[in-house]
C-alpha positions, -999 to +999 in steps of 0.1 A: -488-025+322-488+010+339-519+032+338-521+068+349-554+082+361-557+120+362-589+130+378-598+154+407-627+133+420-615+110+449-645+086+446-639+082+408-601+077+414-609+049+439-634+032+416-611+033+386-579+023+404-597-007+422-612-019+389-579-017+370-558-032+398-582-061+399-576-066+362-538-069+369-527-034+359-503-012+378-520+022+386-507+056+395-529+085+403-530+123+401-556+148+411-543+178+391-529+185+357-495+195+371-492+163+391-504+142+362-479+157+339-451+150+364-462+115+368-462+110+331-427+124+328-411+106+358-420+071+348-430+050+317-468+050+314-486+028+289-520+045+290-535+076+305-571+081+317-577+118+316-606+137+330-613+167+307-625+188+337-595+195+360-591+223+386-558+238+374-558+234+336-582+224+308-580+187+300-575+195+263-543+215+271-530+185+292-538+162+263-519+183+239-489+185+262-488+147+267-490+140+230-464+167+224-440+149+247-448+115+233-468+114+201-474+076+206-490+081+240-524+064+244-548+087+261-585+079+269-605+109+280-633+109+306-661+133+302-697+140+313-724+128+290-734+164+281-698+171+270-694+146+242-686+173+217-655+182+239-646+145+239-648+144+200-626+175+199-601+157+221-601+127+197-592+152+170-561+162+191-550+126+193-570+109+221-575+073+216-611+072+227-635+087+253-656+073+282-688+092+293-699+095+329-715+075+344-697+046+328-699+008+331-669-011+345-668-034+315-667-004+292-636+009+310-618-024+309-626-030+273-615+005+262-583+002+283-574-032+268-580-019+233-558+012+240-530-010+254-532-033+223-527-001+202-497+007+223-483-028+218-487-026+180-471+008+179-442-005+199-438-035+176-440-012+146-413+011+161-391-020+167-396-031+131-386+004+118-355+002+139-345-031+124-352-019+089-330+011+097-302-012+105-305-010+143-310-047+146-324-059+179-313-028+199-341-018+222-343+015+241-367+041+254-345+063+276-331+097+265-296+087+274-297+058+250-314+081+224-283+103+224-261+072+220-281+061+189-280+096+175-241+095+177-241+061+160-262+074+132-238+103+127-207+083+129-217+052+110-214+066+074-178+076+079-146+055+075-134+065+110-125+039+136-148+037+166-140+028+202-170+015+223-166+017+260-188+006+289-193-022+314-196-058+303-231-068+292-243-034+280-246-045+244-214-033+227-215-059+200-251-051+191-241-014+188-211-024+166-235-044+143-257-013+141-227+009+130-219-016+103-255-019+091-259+019+089-225+023+070-218+020+033-201-013+042-233-029+050-230-054+021-195-064+032-187-088+060-190-081+097-165-102+116-164-105+154-131-113+173-132-116+211-095-110+216-097-119+252-109-155+245-082-162+219-049-176+233-021-151+230+000-174+209-028-179+184-041-143+182-018-130+156-025-160+134-062-156+139-061-119+130-034-119+102-033-156+090-003-177+085+018-195+059+021-233+059+050-243+082+051-210+100+049-229+133+041-264+145+006-274+134+005-249+105-002-276+079-018-252+053-021-216+045-048-198+064-065-164+059-067-142+089-099-124+099-087-091+087-085-105+053-119-121+057-133-087+068-119-070+036-144-043+024-164-047+057-160-042+094-141-061+120-152-059+157-123-063+181-139-069+215-119-067+247-092-048+229-074-041+262-063-077+264-039-078+234-002-080+239+023-053+229+037-072+199+002-077+185-006-041+193+023-031+170+010-052+141-025-038+146-011-003+145+005-011+111-028-023+097-046+009+108-018+031+094-008+013+062-039-008+056-017-039+051-001-067+071+022-097+067+008-131+076+027-150+103+056-167+086+051-149+053+069-123+034+043-108+011+020-080+023-017-083+021-037-051+016-071-047+031-098-021+034-114-027+068-131-005+093-122-013+129-146-010+157-130-018+190-146-023+224-134-025+260-146-024+296-111-016+307-096+019+314-075+023+284-061+058+293-048+043+326-033+014+307-016+039+284-002+057+315+010+024+330+027+014+297+006-017+290-012-002+260+004+017+232-005+054+232-003+058+194-027+028+190-051+042+216-054+074+196-058+055+163-087+036+178-101+063+197-112+086+167-148+084+178-157+071+213-192+059+222-199+051+258-227+027+266-242+035+299-249+007+324-285-004+328-289+011+362-283+045+346-311+041+321-340+026+341-365+038+315-352+010+292-360-018+316-397-022+308-390-021+270-362-047+273-383-069+295-411-069+270-386-076+242-370-106+259-404-119+272-418-120+236-387-136+223-383-164+249-421-170+250-421-176+213-389-199+215-405-219+243-440-220+227-457-200+255-472-171+235-497-161+262-472-154+290-476-121+308-456-104+335-472-091+368-467-055+379-450-068+411-424-086+391-416-055+370-415-034+401-388-058+415-368-056+384-371-018+382-356-016+417-326-039+411-292-025+402-283-050+375-245-054+379-245-077+348-265-052+327-287-061+298-270-096+295-281-104+331-317-091+325-319-113+294-308-143+314-334-135+342-362-133+317-352-165+299-351-184+332-385-171+343-401-181+310-386-216+311-396-222+347-431-205+346-457-232+351-487-212+338-494-180+319-483-154+345-447-146+356-447-133+392-418-121+413-413-155+428-399-168+395-370-142+397-336-153+410-328-148+446-302-121+440-328-100+422-354-105+449-329-098+478-300-077+464-270-077+487-266-046+508-235-025+505-206-026+531-215-015+566-207+022+572-178+032+594-191+044+629-166+064+649-161+055+685-175+088+697-206+085+675-217+106+645-243+133+638-269+113+619-284+143+600-250+155+589-240+119+578-273+114+558-269+149+542-233+141+532-242+107+517-273+123+498-250+151+485-224+125+473-251+105+455-267+136+439-233+150+428-224+116+413-257+113+394-254+149+380-218+142+369-229+110+351-258+128+335-239+158+323-256+181+349-291+175+335-314+173+366-342+154+349-319+125+339-303+125+373-337+122+389-344+092+368-312+075+381-321+083+417-358+072+413-371+106+425-393+132+409-374+161+391-391+186+415-380+165+445-344+164+433-344+202+425-355+209+461-328+187+475-302+204+454-313+238+466-314+226+503-279+211+501-265+240+482-253+218+453-242+236+421-263+223+391-280+234+359-318+240+360-325+216+331 
């Protein structure tokens, strides 16, 4: 759990931070309103301890801004005994509770724990609302995923085919289920076909069915999965692996809403929405001639790209908590908790296997944990000691270190801005720096960027 202390008294900062760290919490500090608001924006904060007397802005204004950004934020205000009326006014503005100076350590710890419990309950309620809305077990907190979900909500009620793109392990099947659940077809079947795992010679029979005697081993008629999915949705994962003959039959299903089973003569009509997914570069495959251009455009009516986990670090704490609760319950270890150090390690890892890899790491840690606390030593070696990249090329006559560092920094910043549509705040999240720091680097390096 991450707690932000906003207070301009160094002694009080030290007392509170020492007390809370001793209780196992991760603590970040700020001595001004401006710095505190930056801290709250730059990283996920579970609770804020806010002094109402700050040097640059009234504490009530800071409270209103924090609650305006995140209505579910839990804020505990700190006030002098003579200013209890102000604290009560703060509670009317949404503060969770107040602590009067001088305070007792146990009072602080108890109030913080109650506030964190409220945060946990709010999070669980939000997750429940998402499931009731048809979003299944999707978990997110980042703005980049919020835009993905907003697109899903808009696209789901239509009949249009959808193409999901993104790296392996990002959750494309979960997103496809969410589209189905939010569509008018929610009462119909949702059929999953991993086209990459079905042998080529059996794929057509799997999709379209066959007639008895159509080939060796076809001892009875068999319905294909398109017929099984009638009035519902079919999810075709790894669509880039299907062969040209099967691509042609799939195109006919999309265009005519009918197909002929293998070995048959009668057409079968179906009403099926297709959601396809791939981690391959389909436009490149079209250019190379390995994927039909007309099929690509039929599938690519609405494209939804799932970003890799490294591009949405704000989702990592929420996903960790989700998987921790699930696997703790499955393994009958309901009191398990994660140390701040373990979360810090996971926040700093690049997750090449994305959400699927994170899920496996948490399951492993839960199973191997001998007590009630999961620390960093229970994480796999590759997470604790990620491999370094390839050694840089060093010319025989040497290199200007400052120019080389600036060139590499420029390349990273430009790549992050391109990935985030030019929005500096999101690029700063990817690069693990404050937005103000990134803005200064952009100006210093003369990089063209928006001011968002």
